[in-house]
C-alpha positions as CSV (number, residue, x, y, z in Angstrom):
1,M,-30.9,50.8,7.5
2,S,-32.6,53.9,8.9
3,I,-31.0,57.2,9.9
4,T,-31.2,56.1,13.5
5,E,-28.8,53.2,12.9
6,V,-25.2,52.9,11.8
7,A,-23.4,50.1,10.0
8,L,-20.9,48.5,12.4
9,S,-18.2,46.6,10.7
10,S,-17.1,43.4,12.4
11,S,-14.5,41.2,10.7
12,S,-16.3,39.8,7.7
13,T,-19.8,41.0,8.6
14,T,-21.7,44.3,8.9
15,R,-24.4,44.9,11.5
16,A,-26.8,47.7,12.4
17,M,-26.3,49.5,15.7
18,P,-28.7,52.1,17.0
19,V,-27.1,55.6,16.9
20,L,-28.7,56.5,20.2
21,G,-28.2,54.2,23.2
22,M,-29.0,54.4,26.9
23,G,-26.1,54.4,29.3
24,T,-26.3,52.7,32.7
25,G,-23.2,54.0,34.4
26,G,-23.1,56.5,37.2
27,Y,-21.1,56.7,40.4
28,P,-21.8,55.5,43.1
29,F,-22.5,52.2,41.3
30,T,-25.8,51.2,42.9
31,V,-29.0,49.5,41.7
32,D,-32.4,50.6,42.7
33,A,-36.0,50.3,41.4
34,K,-35.9,53.7,39.7
35,K,-32.9,52.6,37.5
36,K,-34.6,49.3,36.6
37,L,-37.9,51.1,35.7
38,A,-35.9,53.6,33.5
39,I,-34.8,50.6,31.3
40,R,-38.4,49.6,30.9
41,H,-39.4,53.2,30.0
42,A,-36.6,53.4,27.5
43,I,-37.7,50.2,25.8
44,E,-41.3,51.5,25.7
45,L,-40.1,54.7,24.0
46,G,-38.1,52.8,21.4
47,Y,-34.6,52.6,22.8
48,R,-32.9,49.4,21.6
49,H,-29.2,50.0,22.5
50,F,-28.2,49.6,26.1
51,D,-24.7,50.2,27.3
52,T,-23.4,48.7,30.6
53,A,-20.2,47.3,32.1
54,S,-19.1,44.9,34.8
55,L,-17.9,47.9,36.8
56,Y,-21.3,49.5,37.0
57,Q,-22.8,46.4,38.8
58,F,-25.9,46.9,36.7
59,E,-25.7,43.8,34.5
60,P,-28.1,41.6,36.6
61,A,-30.7,44.4,36.7
62,L,-30.4,45.0,33.0
63,G,-30.8,41.3,32.4
64,E,-34.0,41.3,34.5
65,A,-35.3,44.3,32.6
66,I,-34.7,42.6,29.3
67,A,-36.5,39.4,30.5
68,E,-39.4,41.5,31.7
69,A,-39.6,43.4,28.4
70,L,-39.8,40.0,26.5
71,H,-42.5,38.7,28.9
72,L,-44.6,41.9,28.5
73,G,-44.2,41.8,24.7
74,L,-42.4,45.1,24.5
75,I,-39.9,43.4,22.2
76,N,-40.3,40.4,20.1
77,S,-37.0,38.7,20.7
78,R,-33.5,39.2,22.1
79,S,-32.3,40.1,18.6
80,D,-34.4,43.3,18.8
81,L,-31.9,44.7,21.3
82,F,-28.2,45.8,21.0
83,I,-26.4,45.1,24.2
84,T,-22.9,46.5,25.0
85,S,-20.8,45.6,28.0
86,K,-17.2,46.2,29.0
87,L,-14.2,44.3,30.4
88,W,-12.9,46.0,33.6
89,C,-9.2,46.4,34.3
90,T,-9.0,43.7,36.9
91,D,-9.9,41.2,34.2
92,A,-7.7,42.8,31.5
93,H,-5.4,39.8,31.6
94,P,-5.2,37.2,28.8
95,D,-6.5,34.3,30.9
96,L,-9.3,36.3,32.5
97,V,-11.1,37.7,29.5
98,L,-13.2,34.7,28.6
99,P,-14.2,34.0,32.2
100,A,-15.2,37.7,32.5
101,I,-17.4,37.8,29.4
102,R,-19.0,34.5,30.5
103,E,-19.8,36.1,33.9
104,T,-21.2,39.1,32.2
105,L,-23.5,36.9,30.1
106,R,-24.6,35.0,33.2
107,N,-25.4,38.3,34.8
108,L,-27.4,39.5,31.8
109,K,-29.0,36.0,31.2
110,L,-28.0,36.3,27.6
111,D,-26.2,34.0,25.1
112,Y,-24.2,36.7,23.5
113,L,-23.3,40.4,23.6
114,D,-23.7,42.6,20.5
115,L,-20.5,44.5,21.5
116,Y,-17.8,43.9,24.1
117,L,-15.2,46.6,24.8
118,I,-12.0,46.9,26.7
119,H,-13.1,49.5,29.2
120,W,-9.8,51.2,29.8
121,P,-6.3,50.9,28.2
122,M,-4.7,49.5,31.4
123,S,-4.7,46.5,33.7
124,L,-5.2,46.3,37.5
125,K,-4.2,43.4,39.7
126,P,-6.7,40.6,39.4
127,G,-9.4,40.5,42.1
128,A,-12.7,42.1,43.0
129,C,-14.0,44.9,40.8
130,S,-13.3,48.0,43.0
131,F,-13.6,51.7,42.5
132,P,-11.9,54.2,42.9
133,I,-8.7,52.4,42.0
134,K,-5.4,52.4,43.8
135,S,-2.2,53.4,41.9
136,E,-0.3,50.4,43.4
137,D,-2.8,48.1,41.7
138,I,-2.0,49.3,38.2
139,V,0.1,46.8,36.3
140,P,1.3,46.7,32.6
141,L,-1.4,45.9,30.1
142,D,-0.4,43.0,27.7
143,L,-2.5,44.6,24.9
144,K,-1.5,42.0,22.3
145,S,-2.6,39.0,24.4
146,V,-5.6,40.7,25.9
147,W,-6.9,41.7,22.5
148,G,-6.2,38.1,21.3
149,A,-8.5,36.9,24.0
150,M,-11.1,39.5,22.9
151,E,-10.9,38.1,19.4
152,E,-11.5,34.7,20.8
153,C,-14.7,36.0,22.4
154,Q,-15.9,37.0,18.9
155,R,-14.8,33.8,17.3
156,L,-16.7,31.8,19.9
157,G,-19.9,33.9,19.3
158,L,-19.9,35.3,22.8
159,A,-19.7,38.8,21.3
160,K,-20.8,39.7,17.8
161,S,-18.4,42.7,17.7
162,I,-15.4,43.8,19.8
163,G,-13.9,47.2,20.5
164,V,-12.2,49.5,22.9
165,S,-13.0,52.4,25.1
166,N,-10.9,55.4,26.2
167,F,-8.2,54.5,23.7
168,T,-5.9,57.3,22.3
169,R,-4.5,57.2,18.7
170,K,-1.3,55.9,20.1
171,K,-3.0,53.0,21.8
172,I,-5.1,52.2,18.8
173,A,-2.0,52.2,16.6
174,E,-0.3,49.8,19.0
175,L,-3.3,47.5,18.9
176,L,-3.6,47.6,15.1
177,Q,0.0,46.4,14.7
178,T,-1.0,42.9,15.9
179,A,-4.8,42.7,15.8
180,K,-6.3,40.0,13.5
181,I,-9.7,41.5,14.1
182,P,-9.6,45.3,14.2
183,P,-11.7,47.0,16.9
184,A,-15.2,47.9,15.5
185,V,-15.6,50.8,18.0
186,N,-13.8,53.2,20.2
187,Q,-16.1,54.6,22.9
188,V,-14.8,57.9,24.3
189,E,-15.8,61.1,26.1
190,L,-17.2,63.3,23.3
191,N,-19.4,66.4,23.3
192,P,-19.2,70.0,22.1
193,V,-16.9,70.8,25.1
194,W,-14.5,67.9,24.3
195,Q,-14.6,67.5,20.6
196,Q,-11.7,65.1,19.9
197,K,-11.4,66.1,16.3
198,N,-8.0,64.4,15.8
199,L,-9.1,61.2,17.4
200,R,-12.3,61.1,15.4
201,E,-10.4,61.6,12.1
202,F,-7.9,58.9,13.0
203,C,-10.7,56.4,13.9
204,K,-12.5,57.2,10.7
205,E,-9.4,56.6,8.7
206,K,-8.9,53.2,10.4
207,G,-12.6,52.2,9.9
208,I,-13.3,52.4,13.7
209,H,-16.7,53.8,14.6
210,V,-16.7,56.3,17.5
211,I,-19.4,56.2,20.3
212,A,-19.7,59.2,22.6
213,Y,-20.1,58.8,26.3
214,S,-20.9,61.8,28.5
215,P,-22.5,63.4,25.4
216,L,-24.3,65.9,27.7
217,G,-21.2,66.8,29.8
218,G,-21.1,63.8,32.2
219,Q,-22.2,63.3,35.8
220,A,-22.6,66.4,37.9
221,W,-20.4,66.5,41.0
222,P,-21.1,68.7,44.0
223,G,-19.8,72.2,43.3
224,S,-19.0,71.4,39.6
225,K,-20.5,73.0,36.5
226,N,-21.9,71.1,33.5
227,L,-20.0,72.9,30.8
228,V,-22.2,71.5,28.0
229,L,-25.6,72.2,29.5
230,E,-24.4,75.6,30.8
231,S,-22.7,76.6,27.5
232,E,-23.8,80.1,26.3
233,V,-23.1,79.1,22.7
234,L,-25.3,75.9,22.9
235,N,-28.0,77.8,24.8
236,D,-28.2,80.5,22.2
237,I,-28.4,77.9,19.4
238,S,-31.0,75.9,21.3
239,K,-33.3,79.0,21.7
240,A,-32.9,79.9,18.0
241,K,-33.8,76.3,16.9
242,G,-36.6,75.8,19.5
243,K,-34.7,72.7,20.8
244,T,-33.2,71.8,24.2
245,V,-29.4,72.2,24.8
246,A,-29.2,68.5,25.2
247,Q,-30.8,68.0,21.7
248,V,-28.3,70.5,20.2
249,S,-25.4,68.6,21.8
250,L,-26.6,65.2,20.6
251,R,-27.4,66.5,17.1
252,W,-23.8,67.9,16.9
253,I,-22.4,64.5,17.8
254,Y,-24.7,62.8,15.2
255,E,-23.5,65.2,12.5
256,Q,-19.9,64.3,13.3
257,G,-20.8,60.7,12.3
258,A,-20.6,59.4,15.8
259,S,-23.1,57.4,17.9
260,M,-23.9,58.1,21.6
261,V,-25.0,56.6,24.9
262,V,-27.0,58.9,27.1
263,K,-28.0,58.3,30.7
264,S,-31.3,59.6,32.0
265,L,-33.8,58.3,34.4
266,N,-36.5,60.8,33.4
267,K,-38.9,59.4,30.8
268,E,-39.7,62.9,29.3
269,R,-35.9,63.6,28.9
270,M,-35.4,60.2,27.3
271,K,-38.1,61.1,24.8
272,E,-36.6,64.5,24.1
273,N,-33.2,63.0,23.5
274,M,-34.7,60.9,20.7
275,G,-35.8,64.1,18.9
276,I,-32.6,64.8,17.0
277,F,-33.1,63.1,13.6
278,D,-35.5,65.4,11.8
279,W,-33.6,68.8,11.8
280,E,-30.0,70.0,11.2
281,L,-27.5,72.5,12.5
282,S,-26.4,75.2,10.2
283,E,-22.8,75.9,9.0
284,E,-22.9,79.0,11.3
285,D,-23.9,76.8,14.2
286,H,-21.0,74.4,13.5
287,L,-18.6,77.3,13.4
288,K,-19.8,78.7,16.7
289,I,-19.6,75.2,18.3
290,S,-16.1,74.7,16.9
291,Q,-14.9,77.8,18.9
292,I,-16.2,76.5,22.3
293,P,-13.2,76.3,24.8
294,Q,-12.3,72.7,25.3
295,C,-12.3,70.9,28.6
296,K,-11.9,67.2,29.4
297,R,-13.6,65.8,32.5
298,I,-12.4,62.1,32.5
299,S,-8.8,61.0,32.8
300,T,-7.0,58.1,34.4
301,Y,-6.2,60.4,37.4
302,S,-9.9,60.9,37.9
303,L,-10.2,57.1,38.6
304,L,-7.9,57.3,41.5
305,S,-8.9,57.5,45.2
306,P,-8.9,61.1,46.4
307,Q,-6.2,60.1,49.0
308,E,-3.7,59.3,46.2
309,S,-0.9,61.8,45.6
310,R,-1.2,62.5,41.9
311,N,2.2,64.2,41.8
312,S,4.0,61.0,42.7
313,I,2.3,58.9,40.1
314,D,3.3,58.5,36.4
315,L,0.3,57.4,34.4
316,L,1.5,58.8,31.0
317,D,1.4,55.3,29.4
318,V,-2.2,54.6,30.5
319,D,-3.7,58.1,30.5
320,I,-6.3,59.0,27.8
321,V,-5.7,62.7,27.3
322,E,-4.3,63.7,24.0
323,D,-4.4,66.8,21.8
């Protein structure tokens, strides 16, 4: 196994997962030729891990890109790739998990996923996959039964590994009480501006690998700042190292023992993001980064329609913010 891969434990087997993956999310969830071309460029550059979700509405386009890469000889076989997708909250019901993964596989034109994740620790009323969500559609998550259905996905070979996303320590502990197959992964918001030290240590103790989403600070919204790319500390380190701020952030995540999925449609930036494996951050760099003020961008409240009155909604049981 190379330094660009990590061992992903899955029940009785261990598999290699690329440390650096390409994300395909981004609101609004639309598909265009530029996004599809970006997948091809990523494969040409050497990306082998692609992260998607039913919510993103990108599974069919990713499936087409994979088929095209095979046809062009950019990859030798399906097994050259590591494909992750996620169960959306409208399907987070025991009887809907298997139909959902089968629909995902039809969209992708694949026989199996390498990794299938519960996208969020909550359920919504069954129905069409919609976003933003409405608070009245949130219903209790039967975690034990939903996870049992996820385990069945793995037993049937529809997913080689299963895991979770946006789970707190409390939710993971609840899951582990009844799980027959523990989650291989917890994919969470993680970067130098939201370091999640307690969660990372907890996951390591439980043998759960952490994958970072928003490793470069997440999607920019009108009028908002990107606290990672605009960080004075990270900019100073990047200049001293002769690296980009993005490379410093990704290298920091790598040195925490985590993997990451990065979204970029720019081929040159994709290539830059791969340049994180042949250099190191110093102890002084780590000390400076550890002192960066922390700020989380994503929470359950951020999924709600802007018209929702947040003050009247109690989402403590499904929220993902912890110390």
